[in-house]
C-alpha positions as CSV (number, residue, x, y, z in Angstrom):
1,X,7.7,-15.7,-18.1
2,X,9.2,-16.2,-14.6
3,X,7.9,-13.6,-12.4
4,X,8.9,-12.8,-8.8
5,X,6.6,-10.8,-6.4
6,X,7.6,-9.4,-3.4
7,X,5.8,-8.5,-0.2
8,X,4.1,-12.0,0.2
9,X,2.6,-11.0,3.5
10,X,0.3,-8.5,1.6
11,X,-3.4,-9.7,0.0
12,X,-2.2,-7.6,-3.1
13,X,0.7,-10.0,-3.6
14,X,-1.5,-12.9,-3.9
15,X,-3.7,-10.6,-6.3
16,X,-0.6,-10.1,-8.5
17,X,0.4,-13.8,-8.3
18,X,-3.2,-14.7,-9.7
19,X,-3.0,-12.2,-12.3
20,X,0.5,-13.8,-13.5
21,X,-0.8,-17.3,-13.3
22,X,-3.9,-16.5,-15.0
23,X,-1.7,-15.0,-17.9
24,X,0.2,-18.3,-18.0
25,X,3.5,-17.4,-16.0
26,X,5.5,-19.2,-13.6
27,X,5.3,-17.1,-10.2
28,X,7.4,-17.1,-7.1
29,X,6.7,-14.9,-4.0
30,X,9.1,-13.6,-1.6
31,X,9.2,-12.0,1.9
32,X,11.0,-11.8,5.0
33,X,8.4,-13.4,7.1
34,X,8.3,-17.2,7.9
35,X,4.5,-17.9,7.3
36,X,3.3,-14.8,5.0
37,X,-0.2,-15.4,3.5
38,X,1.2,-15.6,0.2
39,X,3.2,-18.7,0.9
40,X,-0.1,-20.7,1.1
41,X,-1.1,-19.8,-2.4
42,X,-1.6,-22.8,-4.6
43,X,-0.2,-22.8,-8.2
44,X,3.0,-20.8,-7.4
45,X,6.4,-22.2,-8.2
46,X,7.6,-21.5,-4.7
47,X,8.2,-19.2,-1.8
48,X,11.5,-17.6,-1.3
49,X,12.5,-16.3,1.9
50,X,14.6,-13.1,2.4
51,X,16.3,-11.2,5.1
52,X,14.7,-8.1,6.6
53,X,15.8,-5.4,4.2
54,X,15.7,-2.8,7.0
55,X,17.8,-4.9,9.4
56,X,20.3,-6.5,6.8
57,X,20.0,-4.7,3.4
58,X,23.3,-6.1,2.1
59,X,22.1,-9.7,2.9
60,X,18.7,-8.9,1.4
61,X,20.4,-7.5,-1.9
62,X,22.8,-10.7,-2.1
63,X,19.9,-13.2,-1.4
64,X,17.8,-11.5,-4.0
65,X,20.4,-11.3,-6.6
66,X,20.8,-15.0,-6.1
67,X,17.2,-15.9,-6.6
68,X,16.9,-13.6,-9.6
69,X,20.0,-15.7,-11.2
70,X,18.7,-19.2,-9.8
71,X,15.0,-18.9,-11.2
72,X,15.9,-16.6,-14.3
73,X,13.3,-14.2,-13.3
74,X,12.3,-11.9,-16.1
75,X,10.0,-9.6,-14.1
76,X,9.9,-8.5,-10.5
77,X,6.7,-6.7,-9.0
78,X,7.1,-5.3,-5.7
79,X,4.0,-4.7,-3.5
80,X,4.9,-3.3,0.2
81,X,7.5,-1.0,1.6
82,X,10.2,-3.3,0.5
83,X,10.1,-1.3,-2.7
84,X,12.2,1.6,-1.0
85,X,15.0,-0.9,-0.3
86,X,14.5,-2.6,-3.7
87,X,15.1,0.6,-5.3
88,X,18.6,0.9,-3.7
89,X,19.2,-2.6,-5.2
90,X,18.0,-1.7,-8.6
91,X,20.4,1.2,-8.8
92,X,23.2,-1.1,-8.9
93,X,21.6,-4.1,-10.7
94,X,22.9,-5.4,-13.9
95,X,21.1,-8.2,-15.6
96,X,17.8,-9.0,-17.7
97,X,15.2,-8.8,-15.0
98,X,12.7,-5.9,-15.5
99,X,11.5,-4.2,-12.4
100,X,8.1,-2.6,-11.9
101,X,9.4,0.2,-10.0
102,X,9.6,4.1,-10.5
103,X,12.7,6.2,-10.9
104,X,14.4,6.4,-7.5
105,X,14.3,10.1,-6.7
106,X,10.5,10.3,-7.6
107,X,9.7,7.3,-5.4
108,X,11.2,8.8,-2.3
109,X,9.8,12.2,-2.9
110,X,6.3,10.6,-3.2
111,X,6.9,8.8,0.0
112,X,7.7,12.0,2.0
113,X,4.4,13.7,3.2
114,X,5.7,17.2,2.5
115,X,7.6,16.9,-0.6
116,X,5.1,14.9,-2.4
117,X,2.4,17.6,-2.2
118,X,4.5,20.0,-4.5
119,X,4.3,17.3,-7.3
120,X,0.5,16.9,-6.7
121,X,-0.3,20.5,-6.9
122,X,-2.3,21.7,-10.1
123,X,-3.4,18.1,-11.1
124,X,-7.0,18.5,-12.6
125,X,-9.4,19.9,-10.2
126,X,-8.0,18.0,-7.1
127,X,-6.5,20.4,-4.4
128,X,-3.6,20.1,-1.8
129,X,-4.2,21.0,1.8
130,X,-2.4,23.9,3.4
131,X,0.8,22.1,4.8
132,X,3.9,23.3,6.5
133,X,7.0,21.2,7.4
134,X,8.3,21.1,10.9
135,X,11.8,20.6,12.1
136,X,11.5,21.8,15.8
137,X,8.8,21.5,18.6
138,X,8.8,25.4,18.5
139,X,7.3,25.6,15.1
140,X,4.2,23.9,16.3
141,X,1.2,26.1,16.2
142,X,-1.7,25.8,18.7
143,X,-4.3,25.4,16.0
144,X,-7.4,23.1,16.4
145,X,-8.0,23.3,12.7
146,X,-4.8,21.3,11.9
147,X,-3.3,17.9,12.5
148,X,0.3,16.8,13.0
149,X,2.0,13.7,11.5
150,X,5.5,12.4,10.7
151,X,6.6,13.0,7.2
152,X,7.3,9.3,7.0
153,X,4.3,7.2,8.5
154,X,1.8,4.6,7.5
155,X,-1.8,3.2,8.6
156,X,-2.6,6.6,10.1
157,X,-0.2,5.9,12.7
158,X,1.1,8.7,15.2
159,X,-1.4,11.2,13.7
160,X,-2.1,14.1,16.4
161,X,-5.4,15.6,15.9
162,X,-5.3,18.2,18.6
163,X,-1.7,19.8,18.2
164,X,-0.2,22.2,20.6
165,X,3.5,23.3,21.3
166,X,3.9,20.7,24.2
167,X,2.6,17.6,22.4
168,X,5.9,16.5,21.2
169,X,9.4,16.8,22.5
170,X,12.8,17.3,20.8
171,X,13.6,13.5,20.5
172,X,10.3,13.1,18.6
173,X,10.6,15.9,16.3
174,X,13.8,17.5,15.1
175,X,15.9,18.0,12.1
176,X,16.2,14.3,11.5
177,X,12.7,13.5,12.3
178,X,10.5,16.0,10.6
179,X,6.6,16.2,10.9
180,X,4.0,18.1,9.0
181,X,1.2,20.4,10.4
182,X,-1.6,20.1,7.9
183,X,-4.9,21.6,7.5
184,X,-7.7,19.6,9.1
185,X,-10.1,18.1,6.6
186,X,-13.4,16.6,7.4
187,X,-15.5,14.7,4.9
188,X,-15.6,11.5,2.9
189,X,-12.5,9.5,2.7
190,X,-11.5,8.2,-0.7
191,X,-8.6,6.2,-2.1
192,X,-7.3,5.3,-5.5
193,X,-4.9,3.0,-7.0
194,X,-3.3,3.2,-10.4
195,X,-0.7,1.3,-12.6
196,X,1.6,3.2,-15.0
197,X,4.1,2.0,-17.7
198,X,6.6,5.0,-18.0
199,X,3.9,7.6,-17.5
200,X,1.0,5.9,-19.5
201,X,-1.9,5.1,-17.2
202,X,-2.9,1.4,-17.9
203,X,-5.4,1.0,-15.0
204,X,-7.0,3.2,-12.4
205,X,-9.7,2.7,-9.7
206,X,-11.0,5.0,-7.1
207,X,-12.9,3.6,-4.0
208,X,-14.4,4.3,-0.6
209,X,-12.5,2.5,2.2
210,X,-14.6,1.0,5.1
211,X,-13.7,-1.0,8.4
212,X,-10.4,0.9,8.5
213,X,-7.4,0.0,10.9
214,X,-6.2,3.1,12.8
215,X,-8.9,4.9,10.9
216,X,-6.7,4.5,7.7
217,X,-6.2,1.1,6.2
218,X,-9.4,-0.2,4.9
219,X,-10.4,-3.8,4.7
220,X,-13.8,-3.4,2.8
221,X,-13.8,-1.7,-0.6
222,X,-16.6,0.1,-2.2
223,X,-15.9,1.4,-5.9
224,X,-16.1,5.1,-6.6
225,X,-16.6,6.7,-9.7
226,X,-15.4,10.4,-10.1
227,X,-14.2,11.9,-13.3
228,X,-12.0,14.5,-11.3
229,X,-10.1,11.4,-9.8
230,X,-9.8,9.8,-13.2
231,X,-8.2,13.1,-14.6
232,X,-6.0,13.4,-11.5
233,X,-4.4,10.0,-12.2
234,X,-3.9,10.5,-16.0
235,X,-2.2,13.9,-15.4
236,X,0.0,12.7,-12.6
237,X,1.4,10.0,-15.0
238,X,1.8,12.7,-17.8
239,X,3.6,14.9,-15.3
240,X,6.0,12.6,-13.6
241,X,6.4,9.7,-16.1
242,X,5.8,7.4,-13.3
243,X,6.6,3.6,-13.6
244,X,4.8,1.2,-11.3
245,X,2.2,1.2,-8.9
246,X,1.0,4.1,-6.8
247,X,-2.1,5.3,-4.8
248,X,-3.4,8.3,-3.2
249,X,-5.7,9.2,-0.2
250,X,-8.2,11.9,-0.5
251,X,-10.9,13.6,1.5
252,X,-14.0,15.1,-0.3
253,X,-14.8,18.3,1.8
254,X,-18.0,20.2,0.8
255,X,-17.9,18.9,-2.8
256,X,-13.9,19.6,-3.1
257,X,-11.5,17.0,-3.3
258,X,-8.1,17.2,-1.6
259,X,-5.2,14.9,-2.0
260,X,-3.7,14.4,1.5
261,X,-0.9,11.8,0.7
262,X,0.6,9.3,-1.5
263,X,1.7,5.6,-1.3
264,X,3.7,4.9,-4.1
265,X,3.4,1.1,-3.9
266,X,0.5,-1.5,-4.3
267,X,-2.5,-0.8,-2.2
268,X,-5.8,-2.8,-1.8
269,X,-7.4,-1.0,-4.9
270,X,-5.6,-3.8,-6.8
271,X,-8.3,-6.2,-5.7
272,X,-11.0,-4.2,-7.5
273,X,-8.9,-4.3,-11.0
274,X,-7.3,-7.6,-10.7
275,X,-9.8,-9.6,-12.5
276,X,-9.5,-7.5,-15.8
277,X,-5.7,-7.4,-15.5
278,X,-3.1,-9.6,-17.3
279,X,0.5,-9.7,-18.1
280,X,1.5,-10.4,-21.8
281,X,4.0,-12.8,-22.8
282,X,6.8,-9.8,-23.0
283,X,5.7,-8.5,-19.7
284,X,3.4,-5.8,-20.8
285,X,0.5,-5.1,-18.4
286,X,-3.0,-5.1,-20.0
287,X,-6.2,-4.0,-18.7
288,X,-10.0,-4.7,-20.0
289,X,-12.3,-2.2,-18.4
290,X,-15.1,-3.8,-16.8
291,X,-17.7,-2.6,-13.8
292,X,-15.7,-3.0,-10.4
293,X,-17.6,-4.8,-7.6
294,X,-17.3,-4.1,-3.9
295,X,-15.5,-6.7,-1.7
296,X,-13.6,-7.3,1.4
297,X,-10.3,-9.3,2.6
298,X,-12.1,-11.9,4.5
299,X,-12.9,-13.0,8.2
300,X,-10.5,-10.4,9.4
301,X,-12.9,-7.8,9.4
302,X,-15.1,-9.7,11.8
303,X,-12.2,-10.5,13.9
304,X,-11.0,-6.8,14.3
305,X,-14.1,-4.9,14.0
306,X,-16.8,-7.2,15.9
307,X,-16.0,-5.7,19.1
308,X,-16.4,-2.0,17.9
309,X,-19.5,-3.1,16.0
310,X,-21.2,-4.6,19.2
311,X,-20.3,-1.5,21.2
312,X,-21.9,1.0,18.5
313,X,-24.8,-1.5,18.2
314,X,-23.9,-2.0,14.5
315,X,-23.1,-5.8,14.7
316,X,-26.0,-6.6,12.3
317,X,-24.6,-4.1,10.0
318,X,-21.1,-5.5,10.3
319,X,-22.6,-9.0,9.4
320,X,-24.7,-7.8,6.5
321,X,-21.7,-5.9,4.9
322,X,-19.5,-9.0,5.3
323,X,-22.2,-11.4,3.8
324,X,-23.4,-9.1,0.8
325,X,-20.1,-8.8,-1.1
326,X,-17.5,-11.4,-2.0
327,X,-14.2,-12.0,-0.1
328,X,-11.7,-10.8,-2.6
329,X,-9.1,-13.3,-1.4
330,X,-11.1,-16.3,-2.7
331,X,-10.4,-17.9,-6.0
332,X,-11.3,-21.4,-6.8
333,X,-8.8,-21.9,-9.3
334,X,-5.9,-20.6,-7.1
335,X,-6.9,-20.8,-3.7
336,X,-5.0,-20.1,-0.2
337,X,-4.7,-23.3,1.6
338,X,-7.0,-23.7,4.4
339,X,-6.1,-22.1,7.7
340,X,-3.5,-19.8,6.0
341,X,-5.2,-16.7,7.4
342,X,-4.9,-18.1,11.0
343,X,-1.4,-19.1,10.4
344,X,-0.3,-15.7,9.0
345,X,-2.3,-13.8,11.8
346,X,-0.6,-16.0,14.4
347,X,2.7,-14.9,13.3
348,X,1.8,-11.4,13.4
349,X,0.5,-12.0,17.0
350,X,3.8,-13.5,17.9
351,X,5.7,-10.5,16.7
352,X,3.5,-8.3,18.4
353,X,4.1,-9.7,21.6
354,X,7.6,-10.4,21.2
355,X,8.4,-6.7,20.0
356,X,5.9,-5.0,22.1
357,X,4.1,-3.3,19.1
358,X,0.4,-3.1,17.9
359,X,-0.5,-5.6,15.3
360,X,-0.5,-3.0,12.6
361,X,3.3,-2.1,13.6
362,X,4.2,-6.0,13.7
363,X,3.1,-6.5,10.2
364,X,5.6,-3.9,8.7
365,X,8.3,-2.7,10.9
366,X,10.8,-5.0,9.3
367,X,10.4,-3.5,5.9
368,X,9.5,0.1,6.8
369,X,11.6,3.1,5.5
370,X,11.5,6.1,7.4
371,X,14.3,8.0,5.7
């Protein structure tokens, strides 16, 4: 089977590629970056560069169609926020390729930090926090027990933890750029990742993230078992008929689990399932359950967290954590070429300097979808 995986910048794209390679398929990776990490994965048929979908959607769709035809792609697997642009391309696509992508309306509702909560209310024993949508600054209340965040955001960016009526202006918050004011929760941060085929749960794993960028995006993952999260995932699929990949962020406060937002795309949780997943000859996803193991995404956690660990006198702890669990990006059969992480990081550094954005922004701004 010929498989195209988009979002080659993401480690989860490499995980999907290895799943496909291990299953005996031919794999191409695609992205709009010049040197994404996935470009350096050994064993793939090649890397296909696309225009930025955010800056040139028509060009992106045209080039994608060309690649699908040229390489007779039978299955397309998105991984990052390009999925929102792919959903628009899929709406007009006529061809034989199967796309691992949910129904468009559902996809965009789940991406919206207010609309998504109505879909998630009442699933198992998981609760949703009290949340209001704001379309003007006058609606902000001075409530220290709440937080503010845009309805479209990622990596914990732009979260305001001490809201008051003067904290935003009318250019930042209006009818076209809504925010939410949400109940502040304090407790244990949890995440999960699940894969569905038309509502049927194929694989699911919950985990506790550590060493998080912007206090949100984890780089070190500890498996977490909780029946309530298993029930939540299963009931979500049954309720929505979801097709594709989805992840949720939770906080467990005083023994109660709250779901705070949804990521309707691939996330790092796939790394905890990848070794047990396969893709059948007809494209069906398969999973053989096995006890998951903790892991991290490589030397990057030392680069980004060494200073903070030294300042907090936790350098020994960081080093011990780094050494005691495996690097989830390592694979002796389909390795990443030597120096690939440095090359990808240099491109991110260049983008950060050129566009005057933080590294986390520089890594995704060309594929982000904000309504």
